DOGU-418239 format. One record per residue (C-alpha): residue in one letter; z, y, x. Coordinates in steps of 0.02 Angstrom, whole numbers, plus 32768, in hexadecimal, padded with zeros to 4 digits. Layout:
BEGIN
AZYX...
***
This chain:
BEGIN
I10C0CF3F38D9I1157CFA53903V11DDCF4F3968L1288CFA4397DI130DCF5739E6N13B3CFAB39F0L1439CF5E3A5DT14EACF8C3A30F1585CF423A79P163ACF2F3A48S16BCCFA33A94S16AFCF533B41P1604CF553BA1P15A6CEAF3BB4S15A6CE593C5CT151FCE833CDCQ14DDCDD43CC9T14C8CDEA3C09M1470CE913C22K13FACE483CA1V13CECDB83C2DI13B1CE2E3B9AT134BCEA63C03T12DFCE193C4EL12BFCDCD3BA3L1291CE743B59L1225CEA73BE8T11C2CE053BECA11B3CDF93B2FL1177CEAC3B11P1114CEE43BA8T1090CF4A3B50F10F7CFAA3AD2A1138D0593AE7T11EAD04B3B29A1286D0B03B53F1321D0913BBCV13B4D0EB3B74A146BD0EE3B95P14CAD0803B17P1558D0CC3AB2S15F9D0C73B12S16A7D10A3B1AS16D5D1823BA5S1770D11B3BC7L1709D07B3BF0S16DED0513CA6R1624D0493CC4H1628CFA43D1FS1698CF0C3D37S16BBCF133DF3S16C7CE5B3E08S1627CE283DB3L15AACEAB3DEBT1524CE7C3E65E14FDCF2A3EAFL144CCF5C3EA7F141ED0043EEFA13B7D0783E84S13C6D1353E75I1369D1D03E41E1370D2723EA2F1327D31D3E80I1370D3683F22R135CD2F93FBAG1403D2A63FE1L1455D2D63F38T145DD2413EBDE1442D27B3E0BK14DCD2483DA7D1493D26E3CF9V1444D1CE3CB0P139ED1FD3C5DD1347D1BF3BBFV12A7D16F3BF7K120FD1553B8BL1180D0E23BC7T10D0D0DB3B91R1050D05D3BCEA0F94D0463BB4R0F6DCFAB3B4BD0F0DCF613BE0G0FA0CF813C52S0F3BCFEB3CC9S0FA7D0893CBCG104AD0CF3C76T10BFD15F3C75A117CD1703C7CT11CCD20B3C35F127DD2313C6ER12EDD2A73C10F138FD2DF3C6AN13FED3453BF2S147ED3843C6DP1443D3613D1DN14C1D37D3DA8C143CD3D03E1AF145AD46D3DB3D151BD46C3DD2A155AD5023E36S15B1D4823EAAT1507D43B3EE0Q14A1D4DA3EFAA14C1D4D33FB9A1470D4253FBEG13C1D46F3FABD1334D4863F2FV12E6D4143EB0T1246D3D53F05G1218D3443E92M1262D2A93E42F1280D21B3EC0M12A7D16C3E81I12F4D10C3F11D1322D0553F1DE1321CFC83F9DE1263CFBD3F96G124BD0713FC7E1225D1103F69M11B7D14A3ED9S11A4D2033EB2T1156D2843E40N1144D33E3E49D112FD3483D8DV11DED38F3D6DN1201D4153CECA12A5D46D3CC7R12DAD4B43C1DF133AD5553C1FV13B2D59F3B99N13E8D6523BABG13A0D6543C5AK1407D5BA3C93P13BBD5103CB7Q13F3D48F3C37S1387D3F43C48I12FAD3A43CABE1262D3423C6BS11FCD2E33CEDT1161D2743CDAY1135D1E83D54V1082D1A53D3EM1055D0F13D6ET0F99D0D73D94S0F95D0193DACP0FE6CF7A3D6EE103ACF6B3E1DS1087D01C3E0BW10C3CFED3D5CD1114CF4B3D9CR1168CFAE3E2AF11ABD0313DB4M11F1CFAB3D41R124BCF593DD3F1299D0003DF9M12CAD0193D47E131DCF6F3D3CR1387CF9E3DD6Y13ABD04D3D91A13D6D0093CE4E1450CF8B3D30A149FD00F3D9FN14B8D08A3D0DD14DCD0133C7CL143CD03E3C1FG1401CFE33B81F134ECFC63B48N12FBCFFB3AA8S124ACFCD3A7CA11D2D01239FBS1116D00039E4
***
């Protein structure tokens, strides 16, 4: 069985409550399928959030401690059928940690996913270079228990809401 769900929206983004309901329904209906969080198509002139309807949830990703990554990644998830383990592969196409203006902030020491519950991290971070210059980052986070999967999914719900991410599923 192959299930593809593609959420597209009219010219204005959906409300935070609508996205939360859609995300919750999809996450509860399809927990064992390979999944991905991706940025929905949008116009550069649109604001990312409605300032009056957003309940702020804190979730960020850092490669350099103290420097929030502004590039929103594509995230691909895999999970064992029995739910015992899983992986999340993040692909950042234009990370700001490579910008000349951020070089003084420090070195890339890992990928740190930070929210109100705490921090998760991985050292599996790989950069892709073109003509000797860094272009993109791919990072893999491994979950070794159902509890770590649940914790990661709570982080991704917060991160998705904070960055207007949609959800696509395929199995």
